[in-house]
C-alpha positions, 0 to 999 in steps of 0.5 A, a space after each residue: 055815905 060820902 055825902 053823910 060824912 060831909 054833913 057830919 064833918 062840919 057843924 053846919 052844912 048848907 044843904 044846897 052845897 051838899 046837893 051840888 056835890 050830889 049832882 056833880 057826882 051824879 054827872 060822874 056816875 052818868 059818865 061811868 054808866 055810859 062807858 061800861 069799859 071803865 071801872 072807877 076803882 081801877 087805876 092802870 099804869 097808863 094814866 090815860 086809861 084811868 077813870 079820873 083822866 078819862 073824865 077830865 078829858 070828857 069834861 074838856 070836850 064838853 067845855 070846848 063844845 060849849 056844853 059846860 062852863 069852865 067853872 062847872 067843869 072845874 067844880 065837877 072834877 074837884 068833886 070827883 077828886 074829893 070823893 076819891 080822896 075820901 075813899 082812899 083816906 077811909 080805906 075803901 080804895 087802895 089804888 095801884 097807881 096814883 088816881 091823878 097827878 097833883 
């Protein structure tokens, strides 16, 4: 639904852009699937236990190990933040704490 909303929001959307967003969100889903203890809708008081912070740490590990380029890590995190923003704005998610710090 999120990807369809991106397509509807603009007059002309590049399918490669939408495919890239889908790939980045797929990488986030794989991260979550490998960690069943993380609920992507729960944002506890301890920010280091929030899924967004844990994913950011994971991306940093991949970056420092040379598995990801800086631009890829930044793009993936930006896609996740945009996805959460959409869920919050659409009323799908009402986190008890801020999902991230601006």
